[in-house]
N, C-alpha and C positions, 0 to 999 in steps of 0.2 A: 849369644846375647851378651852384652857388656853392662856390668853393674859397677857403679862407683859408690862405695861405702864411705861415710864420713863419721868420724868419732873423735872426741877430744884427746883421748889417751888410751893406752892399753894397761891401765892400772889393774888392781886386784878385784874389781867389782864383777857382778854377775853379767851385766850387759857386755862388758869387755870380753869376758870368757865366752859368752855365746857367739859373739862375732868371730872370735878366734877359732871356733868350731865350724860355724856355718860357711864362712868364706872359703876355707880350704876344701870343704866338701863340694861346694858348688864348682870350684875351679877344677877339681878332679873329674867332675861330671861333664865338663865341656864348656861351662860359662867362662867368659873372660872377666875376672874379678879384680877390681882395683880398690885400694883402701887409702884414704887420706886421713892423716892423724897428726896431732901436734906434739904429743909426748909419748915416750916409750913406757914400758912397764912389763911386769911378769907375764902378761897374756900376749905379748908380741911374739914370743918364741915360736909358737905353732905356725904363725904366718911366715916367719923367716924360713921355715923348713918346707914351705909349700910353693905352689906355682902362682900364688896371688901377687899382683903387682903393688908394691908399697910406695907411697908418696909422703915423705915427711914434710909437713908444712911448718916453715920456720917463722915463728912469731915470738914476741918478747913476753907475752902473758895472755891471760884469758880475755883481756879487754884491749888487746892490740888492734887498732883500727885497720891495720893491713890485712887482717884475717879474711874479711869479706872479699877483698880484691884477690887474695891468693886462692881462696876456694873457687871463686868465679873463674879465675885463670886455669885452675886445675880441671874444672868441668869443660872449659873450652879445648884444652889439650886432649883430654881423654875421650871426649865425645861419647859419653855413656848413653845407653838406652834408658837407664833408670838411675836416679840418685837416691840412695837410701841412707837416711841420717839416724844417728844413735846418740842419745843423751842431749841435754838441754842446749848446750852451747852450739852444737852442730845442727840441732833441730831448728834453731833460729838462723844462724849464719848460713848453714848449708841449704836450708829451706829457701831463704831469700835468693841465694845465688842460683839455685835450680830454677826457681820461678822466673828470674831475670833471663835465664838461658833457655827457657821454654822446654825444659827436660822434665819428664814425669818425676815427681817428687814423692817418696815414700817416707813416712815418719814412723819410727819404732816407739811403741808404748810399752815400757818395761815395768810399770807399777800401776797404781790406781789412784783414785781421787784424793785419798789421805796424804799422798806424797806431795801435793801441790797447794801449799798455803798461799794466801794472797801476796802478790808482789809483782813488780814491773817485769821481771824476767819471765815469770810464769805467764803473765798477761801476753807478752810478746810471743811466747811459744804457742799459746792457744790461738792467737790471731793468725799466725803464720800456718799453723797446722790445719786451720780451717780450709786452706787452699791446697792442701796436699792431694795428690791423685788418690792416695790410699793411706790409711793407718793400719799398721800391722801390730796387734797387741798379743802379749803372751798369756793373758788372763781375761776372764770375763769381767773382772773389775776394771781393767784397762779399756775394754770395749765399751762398758757402761759409761765411763768417763767421757769418751769422745761422742758417744750417742747423745749424751746430755747437752753437748755443745753444738749439736746439729751441724757437724762438719759437712763440707760439700763432697768430699771423696768417699769412697767405699771403706768399710772397716772389716778387717779380717782377723781371725784368731788362729795363731800358729804357736803352739806350745814350745817351751825350751827343749833343745836336743840334749839327750842324756847319753854320754859315752863311757861312763865309769865302768860298766860291766865288761868292756873290751880290754881293760888295762891288764898288763902283765906286771905284777907287783915286784917280782924278782927280789933283789937285795933290799928293797925299801923296808921290808919287815924287820931288818936288823936295827932300825932306828926306833922301833916301837918299844914301849916299856913292857916288862913282864907282868906287871900288875894290871888288874882290870881297870878300865877307865871310861869316863863319860866325856863326850865330845861336843864342843860347839865350834862352828866355823861360820864366819860372816864379818861384815863391816862392824867395827866397834863404834857404833853411833846410836843416837837416841832411838831411832825407829826400830832398831833391833832389840831394844829393851834390855840391854846387857847389864845395867846396874842392878835392876831388880833380879835378873837371872843370877848374878853373882851372889846376892843375898840368899837366894834359894839354894844355890849350890853349896854355900857354907853350911846351911842347915843339913844338907844331905851328907856331906863328908864328915860332919860331926857325929852322925848316926851310923854311917857305914865307912869307917876310916880306912878300910882296905882299898877304897877306890881313889884313883887320881881323877883330876879334871884337867882337860887340855882345851884351851880356847885359842883357836887359830883366827887370825885376821888382824887388821889394823884400822885406825880411824881416830877421830877426835877424842874419844873417851878412853883411849889406851892408858894414859897417865892416871886418870881418875880410878880406873880399874886396878892398876898396879898399886896405888896408894891404899885402896880398900883391902886388897889382898894382904898387904903388909900389916895394916891395922888389925885385921882379923887374925894375924899370925898364921896365915895359910900358905906362905910361900913355898912350902914343901909339898902341898897337896893340890894347889890350883896354879896352873902354869899358863902364861900367855906365850903362844908359840909364833906370833907373827904370821906372815904369809908362807904357805907351803905349796909346792907343785906336786907333792905326793899325797894329797888329801885322800884320794881314793883308798890307799893302803890303810890309812888311819880309820876311815869309815868302815872298811872291811873287817877291822879288828875291834872296833868300839862296841861296848855293851849297849850303849844308848847314844843317840844323837839328839840334842835338844835345841829347838828353835822356838823362841817365844816372842817373835816380832809383833809390833803393834799393827803393822800392815805389810803386805807383800804384793808382788806381781805373781810370777811363776817361779818360786824360789829354787835356784840351782842346787844348793847344798842338800836341801830336803829331797829333791828328786834323785840326786846321785846316791844319797844314803839309802833311799828306798830301792833303787836299782841293784844295790849291793847287798840287800837283805839286812841292813842295819835298823834295829828298832827305833821308832820315832816317838819323841815327846814334843808336841806342838801346841802353840797358842791356838785357841778356838776362835779363829778369825775367818772371814769369807774366803780369802785366798787359799787357805789350807783346806777348807771345807769343799772347795771346787774339786779337789782330788781325793782327799782322805775323809774317813769318818771313824767312829769308835771301833769299828772292826779292823782297821788298818793302822791306827796310831792311838797313842794316849793323848787326848785333847784336854788342855788345862786352861784355867782362867789366867791370862797373862798379866792381869793387874793385881794378882794375889800371890805373895811370896809363899804362903802356906799351900795354895793350890798347886803351884809349880813344884815345890819340893815333894809334896805327897805324890804327884804324878810320876816324878823321877824315881822315888823310892818304890812305888808299886811296880814300875817296869823292871827295876833291878831285882826285886824279890820274886816276881812271878815270871821266871825265865820261860816256861813253856808257853804261857799266854802272850808274852811279848814277841816270841819268835813266830807264833801263829799270825799275829798282827803284821809282823815284818814280811811274812810270805805273801799276805794279801796285798800289802803296799807294793811289793815287787811286781806282782801281777798287774796292778793298776797303772804303773808307769812303763810297762812293756811297750806301749804304743808310742812312746817318745823316742824311739830308736832313731839312729842317724838316717836309715833308709826311708823311714816314714816322713820325718821332718824335711829331709832333702826333697822328696817328691812334692811335699806341700809348697815349699818355696819355689820350686821350678814352675808349678802351676800358677802360683801367685804372680810371679814376675811376667809370665806369658800373658796373664789376664791384664796386667797393668799396661803392657806394650800394646796389646790388642785394643784396649779401650782408647788409647791415644790414637791409634790408626783409624778406628771407627769415627772418632770425633773429628779428625782431620778430613776424612772423606765427607762427613756431613757439611763441614765448612765449605769444601769445594763445590758440593752440590748447590748449596745456598747461593754461592757466588755465581 
């Protein structure tokens, strides 16, 4: 079977990371996988080292009118059995090109309703997604979003694939500090609630100064965070680390991993932390509750600085209980292993192609 994935870039986001895991796995299992993309990024490397066929789409920017033509031409050349789009730009452009080419079109839903405020781009995505052969969501919240829109296609739930437990950390440990540390990793943007998180972390390190805070990631709030860190006089205690390809090693050594997002889909970092046995402090939101509860994570009110700081401090002080929760969380995400997720995608794509075949046969009978 031949799959053409379309994604705007291979930046440091969770969707890009998931595609960099899934496409090589499928290619190894016998699928012919093609990926069309416009921009490179840190998550491209796993694809360069795989048997996936890569197609760089040359455009001047996000609104280059040539993009639709180039994607349509790529579909005509590759002749895929399924076109699978990732993220808004390709959900719109790739979706239109697939529909014009009469190729089954699958749209990835990587978040939930809260991620989609009113706007013309979101409106277009919804309208085009209504005609997708199938929506594949990584969370119940994503499924609920498309169910509320009464899409014409089927809606499937396939969780994110977790591969951290397979890593060989090797010399990566040499980069880690000797002091205990608290870890955050994710996009430095409003939905991740990082400004409130920073206020809470300042409270924490003032009470337990032996701890460092490492915040990995990049995004529009990076400069604001750096200014606040400087204003607080915390430059030596709270560090912004940018993007790292060695996150698993850091998670494996961190005392606590903190994520207090306002909303999520199926969060990669949280799942990888759980798979590695890293204790979790999480916002008490539906996306986290889909997987974890009070027995497997410390759940806090993400709108309260005091609630977040108290949750982190409890986890740091109660080592035995936090490790018990971490062990439970590790057990919960064991079903997100590559073998399980790969099998789900193989069945899913077979169902999409079979549905097209059945529909074509119905049309022939009617004629």
